[in-house]
N, C-alpha and C positions, 0 to 999 in steps of 0.2 A: 498389526501388520505381520508379525511373525506367523500367526495362525493362518493368515491368508496364503502366505508363501507355502506353508506345509500342505495346505489343502490343494493348491494348484499343482504342487509336485506330485501328490498322491493321485490327483485326477489324471494327470498326464500318464502316469504309470498304470493306473487302473483302467482308463479308457483312452488309449492312444488315438491320435488324430485320425489315422486311417480307419479305425473302428468307428469313430464318431461320424466320419464321412459315409460309411456303409449304413449306419443308422439313418442318416438323412435320406439316403437313396431308398432304403426300405420304407421309410415313412411316406415318401412320395408315391411309391407303388401301392401301399395300403390305402392311402387317401384316394387314389385313382379308382379303386374298386369299391370304396366305401361311399358310394353316391348312387342314390336310387335310379336316376335316369341312366347313368352308365351301366348299371346292373340290368336295366330293362333292354338297353341296346345289346348287351352281351347275350341276353336271353333270346332276342330276335335273331341274332347272328347264329346262335347255336341251333335254333329251330329251323331257320330257312337256309342256312349256309352263308356263303359269301354274299354280302349286300353292298350296294353303293349308298352314298349319303342320301340321295333322293328317295330310294326305297325305304331307308330307315326313317326319314322325315315323314313319309306317308304312313308307314306302319305305326309310328308313335304319335302322329298328329302334332308335330312340333316344327318350328321353323328350321329350314336347312342350315342357316347360320349357327343355330344352337347345336344342331347335330354335328356340324363340322368342328365346332369348338370342343365338344366332348370326345369326338373321335381323335382329335389331336392329342388330348390328354392321355387317352388309352394307348395311342400309338407310341407316344414318347416313352411310356413305361413298358412298352413291348407286350402289352396285354392283348393286343390285336395284331393280326398280320395285314399287310397292305399289298395288293397286287394290282398292277396296271394292265388293263385290257383295252386296247385301242386308246381312247381318250378318257376312259372312265377308271376310277379307282374303286376297287372292291375290298371290303374289309371282312375279316373272319376272326374267330376266336383263336388265340394262340394257346392251345391246350397244354403245351409244355409249361408255359409260364403260369397258367392257372393252377396246374398241378403243383408247381413249386410254391406258389402262394399258399395253397391249401396245406401243404406239408409244413411250411413255416408256421402258420397259424396254429396248427395242431401241436407242433413241438413247443411253441411258446406258451400255449395254454396248459400243457401238461406239466409245467414246472411247478413243483410244490415243495 
């Protein structure tokens, strides 16, 4: 029992709750880009520019509902930008966010 209390106290000092929360957020961001279909969607947006869900569905030959599901994941993590034109939503790569993800991954992998 005593050892458990010491471990808990050390953990709270070593990894404060706000830091743990940031780790959880970072994990969601990395999971969002670590998916082959979402990577393909980003590649299409990068190549063609802003696309709507229908165009992505056609380019990738997958159901629109599946496209919308994955677009929602990317949008929630701010990996893509969303623009409303008339009644259509167009999605494009958020290059600033991608740059930050790339920098983070490089930094974390350079730790030795």
